[in-house]
C-alpha positions in Angstrom: 135.8 121.6 91.9 135.5 124.7 88.9 131.4 126.3 88.7 130.7 129.2 86.2 130.4 132.1 87.5 126.4 132.3 86.3 126.1 129.6 88.6 124.9 130.3 92.6 124.8 127.6 94.6 121.4 127.0 96.7 120.3 124.7 100.0 119.3 121.3 99.2 116.1 122.1 101.0 116.1 124.7 97.8 113.0 126.9 99.6 113.0 129.6 96.9 112.6 126.7 94.4 109.5 126.0 95.2 108.6 129.5 94.4 108.7 129.3 90.7 112.7 129.0 90.2 112.3 125.2 89.2 113.5 125.8 85.3 116.4 127.4 86.2 118.1 125.0 88.3 120.5 121.6 88.2 120.9 119.3 91.0 124.7 118.6 91.9 124.9 116.3 94.5 123.4 117.5 97.6 123.0 121.2 96.2 121.1 122.7 93.7 122.8 125.1 91.4 120.7 127.9 90.0 121.3 129.3 86.3 121.1 132.9 86.5 122.2 133.2 83.4 118.7 131.5 82.5 116.9 133.6 84.9 118.1 136.8 83.9 116.7 135.6 80.6 113.7 134.9 81.8 113.4 138.1 83.7 114.5 139.7 80.8 111.6 138.6 78.6 109.2 139.1 81.5 109.8 142.9 81.4 109.6 143.0 77.5 105.5 141.0 78.1 104.7 143.6 80.6 106.1 146.6 78.1 104.6 145.0 75.7 101.2 144.8 77.5 101.4 148.2 78.9 101.4 149.3 75.0 98.5 147.4 74.1 96.9 149.0 77.2 97.7 152.3 76.1 96.5 151.0 72.3 93.4 149.6 73.7 92.4 153.0 75.9 92.8 155.0 72.6 91.2 153.5 70.2 88.4 153.0 72.8 87.8 156.7 73.1 88.6 157.2 69.5 85.6 155.1 68.9 83.5 156.3 71.7 83.4 159.8 70.7 82.6 158.3 67.1 79.4 157.0 68.6 78.1 160.5 70.3 
């Protein structure tokens, strides 16, 4: 059987599946196939969201500092 290299076999009980991977796997008979392309794509989006969150926090901190100086 040929399997795309981006697919990783997981055990049937799928302990990792309970950890938030449920949207990233396919079931094939008695095994689950983890789609690493989708998993890595989601990880990249999560990292981008974290970077955006950091930038927003910095902007809010600067804005709060400016507002505090104006209120003095």
